[in-house]
C-alpha positions in Angstrom: -13.0 -26.7 -29.3 -12.4 -27.3 -25.6 -8.7 -27.7 -26.2 -8.6 -24.3 -28.0 -10.5 -22.7 -25.2 -8.1 -24.2 -22.7 -5.1 -22.8 -24.6 -6.7 -19.4 -24.8 -7.3 -19.3 -21.0 -3.8 -20.6 -20.4 -2.3 -17.9 -22.7 -4.4 -15.2 -20.9 -3.1 -16.3 -17.5 0.5 -16.4 -18.8 -0.1 -12.9 -20.2 -1.0 -11.5 -16.7 2.0 -13.2 -15.2 4.2 -11.7 -17.9 2.7 -8.2 -17.3 3.5 -8.4 -13.6 7.0 -9.8 -14.0 7.7 -7.4 -16.9 6.6 -4.3 -15.0 8.5 -5.5 -11.9 11.7 -5.8 -14.0 11.1 -2.4 -15.5 10.8 -0.9 -12.0 14.0 -2.6 -10.8 15.9 -1.2 -13.8 14.5 2.3 -13.3 15.3 2.3 -9.5 18.7 0.8 -10.2 19.7 4.0 -12.0 19.5 5.8 -8.8 19.9 3.3 -5.9 21.8 0.4 -7.4 20.4 -3.0 -8.3 20.6 -4.7 -4.9 18.5 -2.1 -3.1 16.2 -1.9 -6.2 15.4 -5.6 -6.2 14.6 -5.6 -2.5 12.5 -2.4 -2.8 10.4 -3.8 -5.6 10.1 -7.1 -3.7 8.7 -5.2 -0.7 6.1 -3.5 -2.9 5.2 -6.9 -4.4 4.6 -8.3 -0.9 2.3 -5.4 -0.1 0.3 -5.8 -3.2 0.0 -9.5 -2.7 -1.5 -8.8 0.7 -4.3 -7.0 -1.1 -4.5 -9.7 -3.7 -4.9 -12.6 -1.3 -7.3 -10.6 0.9 -9.5 -9.9 -2.1 -9.4 -13.5 -3.2 -10.4 -14.6 0.3 -13.5 -12.4 0.1 -14.4 -13.9 -3.3 -13.5 -10.8 -5.4 -12.2 -11.1 -8.9 -8.8 -9.4 -8.9 -5.9 -9.1 -11.2 -2.2 -9.6 -10.4 -0.1 -6.5 -9.5 1.1 -4.0 -12.1 4.1 -1.8 -11.4 4.9 1.7 -12.5 8.4 3.0 -11.7 8.5 5.9 -9.1 4.7 5.6 -8.7 4.3 2.1 -7.1 2.0 -0.7 -8.0 -1.7 -1.6 -7.8 -4.1 -4.6 -8.2 -7.1 -4.3 -10.4 -10.3 -5.1 -8.5 -12.7 -6.4 -11.2 -15.4 -7.0 -8.6 -16.0 -4.0 -6.3 -16.4 -4.6 -2.6 -20.0 -5.0 -1.4 -19.6 -2.9 1.7 -17.0 -0.8 3.6 -15.9 -3.7 5.8 -14.9 -5.7 2.8 -13.1 -2.7 1.3 -11.3 -2.2 4.7 -10.3 -5.9 4.9 -8.7 -5.7 1.5 -7.1 -2.4 2.3 -5.6 -3.3 5.6 -3.9 -6.5 4.4 -1.6 -4.5 2.0 0.1 -2.6 4.8 0.0 -5.7 7.1 1.8 -7.9 4.6 4.2 -5.0 3.8 5.0 -4.6 7.4 5.8 -8.3 7.8 8.1 -8.0 4.8 9.9 -4.9 6.3 10.2 -6.7 9.6 11.9 -9.7 7.8 14.4 -7.2 6.4 14.8 -5.6 9.8 15.6 -8.8 11.7 17.9 -10.2 9.0 19.6 -6.8 8.9 20.2 -7.0 12.6 21.3 -10.6 12.5 23.9 -10.1 9.7 24.8 -6.5 10.3 23.5 -5.4 6.9 23.0 -1.7 6.3 21.3 -2.6 3.0 18.6 -4.8 4.7 18.1 -2.1 7.4 17.7 0.6 4.6 15.1 -1.7 2.9 13.4 -2.2 6.3 13.1 1.6 6.7 11.7 2.0 3.2 9.1 -0.7 3.9 8.0 0.8 7.1 7.8 4.3 5.7 5.9 3.3 2.5 3.4 1.3 4.5 3.0 4.2 7.0 2.5 6.6 4.1 -0.1 4.3 2.7 -2.1 4.7 5.9 -2.9 8.3 5.3 -6.7 8.4 5.9 -7.9 9.4 2.5 -8.5 7.8 -0.9 -6.7 6.6 -3.0 -4.4 5.5 -0.1 -5.1 2.2 1.8 -5.8 4.4 4.9 -8.8 5.9 3.1 -10.3 2.4 2.5 -9.6 1.3 6.1 -11.0 4.5 7.7 -14.2 4.3 5.6 -15.5 1.5 7.8 -14.6 3.4 11.0 -16.1 6.7 9.7 -15.8 8.3 6.3 -15.4 11.7 8.1 -11.8 10.6 8.9 -11.0 11.5 5.4 -11.0 15.1 6.6 -7.8 14.3 8.5 -6.0 13.3 5.3 -6.2 16.8 3.8 -3.9 18.5 6.4 -1.5 15.5 6.3 -1.1 15.8 2.5 -0.6 19.5 2.8 2.0 19.2 5.5 3.9 16.5 3.4 3.8 18.8 0.4 5.4 21.7 2.3 7.9 19.3 4.0 8.9 17.6 0.7 7.3 19.1 -2.4 6.6 16.5 -5.1 4.5 16.6 -8.3 3.2 13.1 -7.3 1.7 14.6 -4.1 -0.2 17.2 -6.3 -1.7 14.3 -8.3 -2.7 12.5 -5.1 -4.4 15.7 -3.8 -6.3 16.0 -7.0 -7.4 12.4 -6.7 -8.4 12.8 -3.1 -10.2 16.1 -3.4 -13.6 14.7 -4.3 -13.7 12.4 -1.3 -12.5 15.2 1.0 -15.1 17.5 -0.3 -17.9 14.9 0.1 -16.8 14.2 3.7 -16.7 18.0 4.4 -20.2 18.5 3.0 -21.4 15.4 4.9 -22.5 13.8 1.6 -20.7 10.6 2.6 -22.7 9.5 5.6 -21.8 6.6 7.8 -25.6 5.7 7.8 -25.6 4.9 4.2 -26.0 1.1 3.6 -22.5 0.7 2.2 -20.9 2.1 5.4 -23.0 0.3 7.9 -21.0 -1.8 10.3 -21.4 -3.0 13.9 -19.7 -1.1 16.7 -17.4 -4.1 17.3 -16.3 -4.1 13.7 -15.6 -0.3 13.8 -13.7 -0.6 17.0 -11.6 -3.7 15.7 -10.5 -1.8 12.6 -9.8 1.4 14.6 -7.5 -0.4 17.0 -5.8 -2.3 14.3 -5.4 0.9 12.2 -4.0 3.0 15.1 -1.8 0.2 16.3 -0.3 -0.5 12.9 0.3 3.3 12.2 1.9 3.7 15.7 4.2 0.8 15.2 5.3 1.9 11.8 5.9 5.4 13.0 8.1 4.1 15.9 10.1 1.8 13.5 10.6 4.7 11.0 11.8 7.0 13.8 14.2 4.4 15.2 15.8 3.6 11.9 16.0 7.2 10.8 18.2 7.9 13.8 20.4 5.0 13.0 20.9 4.9 9.2 23.3 7.4 7.6 20.8 8.0 4.8 17.5 6.6 5.9 15.8 4.8 3.0 18.6 5.4 0.6 20.5 2.9 -1.5 23.1 1.6 1.0 25.4 -1.2 0.1 25.8 -4.2 2.4 
């Protein structure tokens, strides 16, 4: 009986690994049709690093969490089976995705500089841009989870950013994001989501720490995106080495 239970648990764990690796491979194949396989492998690897940042942070806070699942041209996510108990825990899990992703992009950046690889610099740009994009202060982005511990009213800043992005580069995916974000934006506008609610209570020191980290990370990513956009012939595109 115990042996059968062990085999079932082992099979379930193997199934989760196969789901992650299978959806990663599917994403690589899909992106390869547009950008080529070298760029696609690196791009999916950077997304994986970002998601593993969330995964490790959630495990550190004792949350039950699933391995990343990928969807081509959408991204990836981890399934939190245990919800955070407060906004600080949610922010901690949220910030570690962009932090890990930034470290991954920096690795591509320095290796690209060292070996003169346009491919690695293009991947670095993609990593910096995606993590900056994820810091938009509204749910379902990581920025919405981070800004919640600073003040849920910051979600109001996410609305004009999303609108500006849509007019700058219209995308059906942005429309989906706006629809998903609309309830949180309306709650913040009406003042329904109040920082005095127990979930959002945090010390001034905690709020300040996350605010400085959030602003510093966003500023750094914006600078790196700007620098590489001036240098690369097609910033973020599939560039061969």
